[in-house]
Each structure stands twice: as C-alpha cells, then as structure tokens.
C-alpha positions in Angstrom: -89.7 157.2 130.2 -88.2 157.9 133.6 -90.5 157.7 136.6 -88.8 160.6 138.4 -86.5 163.4 137.7 -82.9 162.5 136.5 -80.2 162.7 139.1 -79.5 166.4 139.7 -76.7 168.6 140.8 -74.4 168.5 142.6 -73.9 164.9 141.6 -74.7 165.2 137.9 -75.3 168.1 135.5 -77.6 167.2 132.6 -78.5 169.0 129.5 -80.3 168.3 126.2 -78.4 170.0 123.3 -79.2 170.6 119.7 -76.6 169.9 116.9 -75.1 173.4 117.4 -74.6 172.9 121.1 -77.5 175.0 122.4 -80.0 173.8 125.0 -83.3 172.8 123.5 -86.7 174.0 124.8 -89.0 171.8 126.9 -90.6 169.2 124.7 -87.9 169.4 122.0 -85.5 166.5 121.2 -81.9 167.0 122.1 -78.8 164.9 122.8 -78.2 164.0 126.4 -74.9 165.4 127.7 -73.8 164.9 131.3 -71.0 166.1 133.5 -70.2 164.4 136.8 -67.3 163.0 138.9 -68.7 159.6 137.8 -68.1 160.3 134.1 -65.1 158.4 132.6 -61.8 160.2 132.1 -61.7 158.8 128.6 -61.1 155.7 126.4 -58.0 153.7 127.3 -55.1 154.9 125.3 -57.3 156.4 122.6 -57.3 160.2 122.9 -58.8 160.6 119.4 -61.9 158.6 120.3 -62.1 160.3 123.6 -62.2 163.7 122.0 -65.3 162.7 119.9 -67.4 162.2 123.1 -65.8 164.3 125.9 -65.9 168.1 125.6 -63.2 170.4 127.0 -65.3 171.1 130.1 -65.9 167.5 130.9 -69.3 167.2 129.2 -69.9 163.5 128.0 -71.9 163.3 124.8 -73.9 160.1 125.3 -75.4 159.9 121.8 -78.9 159.3 123.3 -81.7 161.5 122.1 -84.4 162.5 124.5 -87.1 165.1 125.2 -88.0 166.5 128.6 -91.5 167.4 129.8 -92.4 170.4 131.9 -91.6 168.4 135.1 -88.2 167.4 133.9 -89.0 163.8 133.1 -87.0 162.4 130.2 -88.2 160.2 127.4 -85.5 158.5 125.3 -86.5 158.6 121.6 -83.4 157.1 119.9 -79.7 157.4 119.2 -78.0 160.3 117.5 -76.3 158.1 115.1 -79.5 156.4 114.1 -81.5 159.6 113.4 -82.0 160.4 109.8 -83.2 163.6 108.1 -86.1 163.2 105.6 -86.9 166.3 103.6 -85.5 168.6 106.4 -87.3 166.7 109.3 -85.4 164.8 111.9 -86.8 161.3 112.1 -86.1 159.1 115.1 -86.2 155.4 114.2 -87.4 154.3 117.7 -90.5 156.4 117.3 -91.3 154.9 113.9 -90.7 151.4 115.3 -93.2 152.0 118.1 -95.8 152.9 115.6 -95.1 149.9 113.3 -94.9 147.5 116.3 -98.5 148.4 117.3 -99.7 146.6 114.2 -101.0 143.1 115.1 -99.1 141.4 112.3 -95.7 142.9 113.3 -93.6 140.9 115.7 -90.3 142.7 115.7 -89.2 145.6 113.5 -86.2 147.8 113.0 -85.9 151.1 111.1 -82.7 152.7 109.8 -82.1 155.6 107.4 -80.5 155.4 103.9 -79.6 158.1 101.3 -82.4 159.1 98.9 -82.6 161.5 96.0 -84.3 164.8 96.5 -85.4 164.3 100.1 -81.9 163.4 101.4 -82.7 160.3 103.4 -85.5 157.9 103.8 -86.4 155.1 106.3 -86.0 151.4 105.6 -88.0 149.0 107.8 -86.7 145.5 108.6 -89.4 143.0 109.8 -88.8 139.6 111.3 -91.2 138.2 108.8 -92.3 139.5 105.3 -95.9 139.8 106.6 -94.7 142.6 108.9 -94.0 144.7 105.8 -96.8 143.5 103.6 -99.4 144.2 106.2 -98.3 147.5 107.8 -97.1 149.4 104.8 -100.1 150.7 102.9 -99.0 150.2 99.3 -99.5 147.8 96.5 -96.8 145.2 95.9 -95.9 143.3 92.8 -95.1 139.6 92.5 -91.4 138.8 91.8 -91.7 136.1 89.2 -88.0 135.3 89.2 -88.3 134.6 93.0 -91.3 132.5 92.3 -89.3 130.5 89.8 -86.6 130.0 92.4 -89.3 128.6 94.8 -90.0 125.9 92.3 -86.5 125.3 91.0 -84.7 125.6 94.4 -87.3 124.9 97.0 -87.1 128.5 98.3 -86.2 132.0 97.1 -82.7 130.9 97.7 -80.8 134.0 96.4 -82.3 136.4 98.9 -85.2 137.8 96.8 -88.6 137.4 98.3 -91.7 136.6 96.4 -92.6 140.3 96.4 -90.5 143.0 94.6 -89.0 145.4 97.1 -88.6 142.9 99.9 -85.3 141.0 100.3 -84.2 138.7 103.1 -81.0 139.0 105.0 -79.0 135.7 104.6 -78.4 133.6 107.7 -75.3 134.7 109.6 -75.3 138.2 108.0 -76.0 141.8 109.0 -76.9 144.8 106.7 -75.2 148.2 106.8 -75.6 151.3 104.7 -72.4 153.1 103.7 -71.8 155.7 101.0 -75.5 155.4 100.0 -75.3 151.7 99.3 -76.4 148.6 101.1 -73.7 146.1 102.2 -74.5 142.7 103.4 -71.7 141.4 105.7 -71.3 138.0 107.2 -70.7 138.2 111.0 -69.6 134.6 111.3 -67.1 132.8 109.0 -66.7 129.1 109.3 -63.3 128.0 110.7 -61.7 124.6 111.2 -61.1 123.5 114.8 -57.6 122.5 115.7 -56.9 118.8 115.0 -56.1 117.7 118.5 -59.2 119.4 119.8 -61.4 117.9 117.2 -60.2 114.3 117.4 -59.6 113.8 121.1 -62.4 115.7 122.8 -65.5 115.1 120.6 -67.5 113.4 123.3 -67.0 116.2 125.9 -67.5 118.9 123.3 -70.7 117.3 122.0 -72.1 116.9 125.5 -71.1 120.4 126.5 -72.9 121.9 123.5 -76.0 119.8 124.0 -76.4 120.7 127.7 -75.9 124.4 127.0 -78.7 124.2 124.4 -81.0 122.2 126.6 -81.0 125.0 129.3 -84.6 126.0 129.7 -87.2 127.1 132.3 -90.2 125.9 130.3 -91.6 122.4 129.6 -89.2 121.0 127.0 -88.9 117.8 125.1 -86.3 116.2 122.7 -87.6 115.0 119.3 -86.5 111.4 119.1 -87.2 109.8 115.7 -85.1 106.7 116.5 -82.4 107.5 113.9 -78.7 108.0 114.6 -78.7 111.8 115.0 -81.6 112.1 117.5 -80.4 109.0 119.4 -77.0 110.6 119.9 -78.7 113.8 121.0 -80.8 111.8 123.6 -77.8 110.0 124.9 -75.9 113.3 125.4 -79.0 114.9 127.0 -79.4 112.2 129.6 -82.7 112.0 131.4 -84.6 114.4 129.0 -88.2 113.8 127.9 -88.1 112.0 124.5 -91.0 112.8 122.1 -91.7 110.4 119.3 -94.3 110.6 116.6 -95.8 107.1 116.2 -94.0 105.3 113.4 -92.3 102.0 112.5 -89.3 103.3 114.5 -91.1 103.4 117.8 -89.5 100.3 119.3 -85.9 101.6 118.6 -86.8 105.1 119.8 -88.3 103.7 123.1 -85.2 101.6 123.7 -83.0 104.6 123.2 -85.1 106.7 125.6 -84.8 104.1 128.3 -81.0 103.9 127.9 -80.8 107.7 128.1 -82.9 107.7 131.3 -85.6 109.9 129.8 -89.4 109.6 129.7 -90.7 108.3 126.4 -93.7 110.1 125.0 -95.4 108.5 121.9 -97.8 110.7 120.0 -100.2 109.9 117.2 -100.5 112.5 114.4 -104.0 113.7 114.0 -106.0 113.5 110.9 -106.2 117.1 109.5 -107.3 119.2 106.7 -104.4 121.4 105.6 -105.7 124.4 103.7 -107.1 126.5 106.5 -104.1 125.9 108.8 -101.5 126.5 106.0 -103.4 129.7 104.9 -103.1 131.0 108.4 -99.5 130.1 108.6 -98.9 131.8 105.3 -100.8 134.9 106.5 -98.8 135.2 109.7 -95.4 134.8 108.1 -95.8 136.2 104.5 -93.9 133.1 103.3 -94.6 130.4 100.8 -93.5 127.4 102.9 -92.7 124.4 100.6 -92.8 121.5 103.2 -94.7 123.1 106.1 -97.5 120.5 106.5 -95.5 117.8 108.2 -93.5 120.1 110.5 -96.7 121.9 111.5 -98.2 118.5 112.4 -95.1 117.7 114.5 -95.1 121.1 116.3 -98.8 120.9 116.9 -98.5 117.5 118.5 -95.6 118.7 120.8 -97.6 121.7 121.8 -100.7 119.7 122.6 -98.6 117.6 124.9 -97.8 120.7 127.0 -94.2 121.4 125.8 -93.0 124.9 124.9 -89.6 124.1 123.6 -88.3 121.2 121.5 -84.8 120.1 120.6 -84.0 118.7 117.1 -81.1 116.8 115.6 -81.5 118.7 112.2 -78.2 119.5 110.5 -76.3 116.3 111.5 -76.7 114.7 108.0 -75.2 117.9 106.4 -72.3 118.1 108.8 -71.3 114.5 109.1 -71.5 113.3 105.5 -74.9 111.7 105.9 -75.7 112.3 102.3 -74.1 110.5 99.4 -74.5 113.6 97.3 -71.7 115.5 99.2 -68.5 115.1 97.2 -65.5 113.7 99.0 -63.0 110.9 98.9 -64.3 108.9 101.9 -62.8 105.9 103.8 -64.5 103.5 101.4 -62.6 101.6 98.8 -65.7 101.1 96.6 -69.3 100.0 96.7 -68.4 96.6 98.0 -66.7 98.1 101.0 -69.9 99.8 102.3 -70.7 98.2 105.7 -74.4 98.8 105.3 -76.0 98.0 101.9 -78.6 100.7 102.3 -76.0 103.5 102.3 -74.9 104.9 98.9 -71.3 105.6 97.8 -70.5 109.3 97.4 -71.0 111.6 94.4 -68.0 112.6 92.3 -68.3 116.3 91.8 -70.0 119.5 92.9 -72.2 119.7 89.9 -73.8 116.4 90.9 -74.3 117.7 94.4 -76.1 120.8 93.1 -78.3 118.8 90.8 -79.4 116.6 93.6 -80.1 119.4 96.1 -82.1 121.5 93.6 -84.6 120.7 90.9 -84.0 120.6 87.2 -85.1 123.8 85.6 -85.6 122.0 82.3 -88.8 120.4 83.7 -90.5 123.7 84.5 -92.0 126.3 82.2 -92.9 129.8 83.5 -94.9 131.9 81.1 -93.0 135.2 80.5 -89.9 133.8 82.1 -86.8 135.3 80.5 -84.9 132.0 80.9 -85.7 130.7 77.4 -82.7 128.4 77.4 -82.9 126.3 80.6 -79.6 124.5 80.1 -77.8 127.8 79.9 -79.6 129.0 82.9 -78.6 125.8 84.7 -74.9 126.4 83.9 -75.2 130.1 85.1 -76.8 128.9 88.3 -74.1 126.3 88.8 -71.4 129.1 88.5 -73.4 131.1 91.1 -73.4 128.2 93.5 -69.7 127.7 92.9 -69.0 131.3 93.9 -71.2 130.9 97.0 -69.4 127.8 98.1 -66.0 129.4 98.2 -64.9 130.3 101.7 -61.4 131.5 102.5 -59.5 129.1 104.7 -61.5 126.1 103.9 -60.4 123.2 101.6 -62.6 122.3 98.6 -64.1 119.3 100.5 -64.8 121.4 103.6 -66.6 124.0 101.4 -68.9 121.3 99.9 -70.0 120.2 103.4 -70.5 123.8 104.5 -72.5 124.4 101.2 -74.7 121.5 102.1 -75.4 123.0 105.6 -76.1 126.5 104.2 -78.5 125.4 101.6 -80.3 123.5 104.2 -80.5 126.4 106.6 -81.5 129.0 104.0 -83.9 126.9 101.9 -85.4 124.3 104.3 -84.8 124.7 108.0 -85.6 128.4 108.4 -88.5 128.5 106.1 -90.3 125.4 107.2 -89.4 124.0 110.6 -88.8 127.4 112.2 -91.9 129.1 111.0 -94.2 126.1 111.4 -93.0 125.5 114.9 -93.3 129.1 116.0 -96.9 129.1 114.7 -97.6 126.7 117.6 -95.5 128.6 120.1 -92.8 126.1 120.1 -89.2 127.2 120.0 -86.9 124.7 118.4 -83.2 124.6 119.3 -80.8 122.8 117.0 -77.5 121.9 118.8 -75.9 120.5 115.7 -75.9 124.1 114.1 -73.8 125.3 117.0 -70.6 126.9 115.5 -68.4 124.6 117.7 -69.9 121.5 116.3 -69.7 122.9 112.8 -66.1 123.7 113.2 -65.4 120.3 114.6 -67.1 118.5 111.7 -65.2 120.6 109.2 -62.0 119.6 110.8 -62.6 116.0 110.0 -61.7 114.6 106.6 -64.3 112.6 104.6 -62.3 109.4 105.4 -63.0 110.0 109.1 -66.7 110.8 108.5 -67.4 107.8 106.2 -65.5 104.6 107.2 -65.6 100.9 106.4 -66.3 100.1 110.0 -69.2 102.6 110.6 -70.3 103.7 107.2 -71.7 107.3 107.1 -71.7 109.7 110.2 -68.9 107.5 111.8 -68.3 109.9 114.8 -71.9 109.8 115.8 -72.2 106.0 115.5 -69.0 105.5 117.5 -70.4 107.8 120.2 -73.5 105.7 120.4 -71.5 102.5 120.7 -69.4 104.2 123.5 -72.7 104.8 125.4 -73.8 101.2 125.1 -76.5 101.8 122.5 -77.4 98.6 120.6 -76.1 98.2 117.1 -79.5 97.8 115.4 -80.1 101.5 116.2 -77.9 102.4 113.2 -77.4 99.0 111.4 -80.7 99.4 109.4 -82.3 101.7 106.9 -83.9 104.8 108.4 -87.7 104.4 108.3 -88.8 107.8 109.7 -92.4 108.8 110.4 -95.2 109.6 108.1 -98.7 111.0 108.1 -101.8 108.9 108.3 -102.9 107.4 105.0 -106.0 109.5 105.0 -104.0 112.7 105.6 -101.5 111.7 102.9 -104.3 111.2 100.4 -105.9 114.5 101.2 -102.6 116.3 101.0 -101.6 114.8 97.7 -105.0 115.7 96.2 -104.6 119.3 97.3 -101.1 119.4 95.9 -102.3 118.1 92.5 -105.2 120.6 92.5 -102.8 123.4 93.3 -100.4 122.6 90.5 -103.3 122.3 88.0 -104.7 125.7 89.2 -101.3 127.4 88.8 -100.9 125.9 85.3 -104.4 127.1 84.3 -103.7 130.6 85.7 -100.4 130.9 83.8 -98.0 130.8 86.7 -96.1 127.5 86.1 -96.3 124.2 84.2 -94.5 120.9 84.9 -93.2 119.0 81.9 -91.0 115.9 82.7 -88.2 116.2 80.3 -84.8 115.8 82.1 -82.9 114.6 85.1 -84.6 113.0 88.1 -88.0 114.3 87.2 -89.9 111.7 89.3 -88.1 112.9 92.4 -88.5 116.6 91.3 -92.2 116.1 90.9 -92.7 115.4 94.6 -90.8 118.6 95.5 -92.7 120.6 92.9 -96.0 119.4 94.2 -95.0 120.7 97.6 -93.9 124.1 96.1 -97.2 124.3 94.1 -99.3 123.9 97.2 -97.2 126.4 99.1 -97.3 129.0 96.4 -101.0 128.5 95.8 -101.7 129.1 99.5 -99.5 132.2 99.3 -101.3 133.4 96.2 -104.7 132.9 97.7 -103.7 135.0 100.8 -101.5 137.7 99.3 -102.6 138.0 95.6 -106.3 137.0 95.5 -107.2 138.6 98.8 -104.2 140.8 99.6 -102.0 143.7 98.5 -99.9 141.9 95.9 -100.4 142.1 92.2 -99.5 139.4 89.8 
C-alpha cells in the first residue's frame, strides 16, 4: 500500500477502470491506467502488442489491479491476467495468498485460477511443501496407495503423485500452466551438451568459476568435506573455505585436504539421538515421508550447532561423472583387469540393469488391495515408463542415461531428504555440481573420458586433484564415508524393524524376499517403512488424512 498519494497531474493522470472502461467508485477494485509524458511510446517494432496496452488517447493499461481509499491511497491487490471469476465473483489471487500465508504451517504459497464446471473458475493453491495444503485447507484427505507403493518401490513418489490424493508435485526444472481448461507441465530447462572445445580445454576454469559463484554468501558458511574425491575437488576449488567434517575413518584424509586448500578444518562428532520425535516434527513441517532423513538431519544439526547458516555439498558428482558402475556406457576400460583400482566395478551393460539397481524390486513387496497383481508385468511397464522419461532430444543414448541418473537422484533423494532435513535446521545447502554449466560439461564428455585406465571413475575430478597437488591416496582407496554412532545405529534399526512390522500388521505393506537383490532392497525398504510410519502417525493417526 502506498504511504502517500500517487503522483498527480500535471505529471501523471491515473485512473482505476472496470472491464468496461468506466472509473470505479472509492474502495472498488479497478485496473490502474496512467497517462503521462513518461509513458512509453510503444513496444519496439510491435504495433499489435502496443495496441493491447496503449489506448488511442495515450492511456497505458498496466494490468495491475488496485483499490483506492477515501484519501486516494492505492493498494495493489493483484494482476488483471491473474484474476479469476468464481461463481460471478472476481477473485484476486494475491488476497487469497495473503490469507493462506498467515497460517503458521505455510511458508510460501501461490494461487491461480483454472476452469471449473458450473461456477466457471476455481482457485488452485500451490504450496512450497505439502504440509501447506494439508494444514490450511479444511477438508479430509485420502491416502494415495499407489503413491505409497512408489515410496517403497522407488524410494519416493517418483512419478509426481504425493501420498495424498489431490496433491501433486511439480517435477524439478518444470513450471505449470493452465491452458484450454487443462493443466500443462512444461520443462523450463533442457539439458544441452557444451561445445567440445569448451568442455575439454577449460574444465578447470569453468569448475572454479561455478564453485566461487555458489560460495558467495554473507552468512557463516562451511563446505562439507567427507574426504572423498568429489568434496575434495570442491575444497580445492573453493580455496580457504571452512571445511566441516563429521568424525569418521576418513578424518585424516579430509584434514590433509583442508590444509592443502588453505581452509580451517572443523571436525564434529555426531550426537547420540532418539529419532522418532525429531523425524515426526520434520514430517509435520514438510508433509513428506522422507526415506533417508535421519542421517542428513544429524549432519545439518551438527553444522547448525557449530554456528553455520549455509553449507556446500558435492552431491551430484557421482551421477554426472560416471561414479556409479550401474550407469551404462562403453568406458575407457578394456575389461575388469584394466581397472586401475580393484574397488571400482566395471559398468553395467544396459538401461534395464541401471533401473533395477536404482529402484527396488516390486516382486519383494505386497500391498493389500494393490491393483498390481502381476509384479513382473508391472516391472516391465515401469521400465517402459522410465525409458520414455530418459528420452531427451539432442542427447545421445549414453548422455541420456547419465542425465537419467541425475534426475532420479534429484527427484527421489536429494530434494526429499537433504533439502528438507537441512532446511529444518535453518541450513541452506548449495550444490555446485548441479549447476547447469557443469551438467552440460559432463554430458559433453564420452564415457571413455569419464572412466579411464589411468584414473578409473570420475577421471576429470581426479585429474583436477592431481593438478592441485593433492596426494594420490585421496582417491586411490575405497571410500569409507561417515556413519552414526553404534548406539544410534542400533536404535535406528530397531525403530525401522518395528515400523515395518506395524505396517504389515495394519495392512499397508509386507516384505517377502523373493527376487533380485533383496538383501540390498531390505535396507532401503526399512528406511521407507520408518518414513511412512512416521508420516502415518502424523497425518493419518492424528491428522486430516484417511487411509
């Protein structure tokens, strides 16, 4: 709302008009139109577009909607193109958004109109988290059991359906538009391949430029340094940044890298913790069932408790630089014997193997009332869906497989665990490896350049470390990683087993080891069971969702 009167004549003429071009009464909403020597003459070389906003007498239709009080002060209520008419009433999304945003569970919200039978149009609310909609819209919701099955089979409701019917999620890199009464999801960024010369000759400068741009911050920040190849490369590019390490068997390597990078080394012990209460609160604040949230929450809590407000992570490098053997591609290795490091596996042969490794085998899960009575047929249909998803015009088949690796990680793991768990502790996590320039660079390289007989997997990153004087033992070893305290691990596993048993007893899911890598699947399914059981306790047992 303006704090004084709008600029008045003779400099500017201002009116509020209704759709018929008549001035509205005080307190009524109208479109702001102005006439002034300062108003543009028109759009450059586009008389048709100019005619849509400039009247014959020089009045500019701004498209802004406002109401004026008795003193002439204006209050902007929205945009003309955003207004929708519900049952004969003009509804201004900004006003609805202000009301919804007053709810304590709503972080950000956007409202748009869409066609509706009988009443003409209705509002659709978009929340930053599902909890925004579950909490502030007073209605009963229903569990989406197919989405629940996706959580167990895929690790997340991967195909956009949320655990509640009526709530869908916009895929990463996409926007939603309503046209002709239908919703359209459009991708605003398409992966491209960087020019060869740019990719091969300027990686070091490109990598360091991207890293430094992401490190810009005016709050206390730290770089998460595990001691592996990816985070070590990030530390060397950052130069002099605080390096935060969770105490592990990799401490010695991480500390040596921090010293080489000129940064301060911070070693933190993970606290013993009980998980249920903290995970319930995370579930309540996001509305999500977060399959692997316990460990990222412990990480973000430790970073926050050391006084940092922003963290930088090397997530995404494995997916981009052929760090996983499951990504198909004819690499620069002539066979198993040519692997420079015995702890690195040769690559998978086909896309079907990649899909089977990323996701769980549906044959090991039983969902009472599930329409998928033939799990093998369902698995083939799912493989066909993934094959459609992986197609991206302008990319080769091998480039598409690497991009698929990255997309499944962002959609099913990074966004739904690391992001939410970190934001719960007021930590913003920036991920330079997901910058579109590094994605395009990595896609420009062939598998033979990403996996070589000299360097093994992630060859460009290892070569970069060597050029910066980093010792070979940084990468010439199996990655150890960090882990929770033994006592925390025991408590966590006990809670996971109890959750799976409770869901079996209540008729939600049953695990029957029958096919594939069921031992590996079991660990993932235990994570999903604990996540869904927490979500069920918050939103079904004590919330507005019906099973």
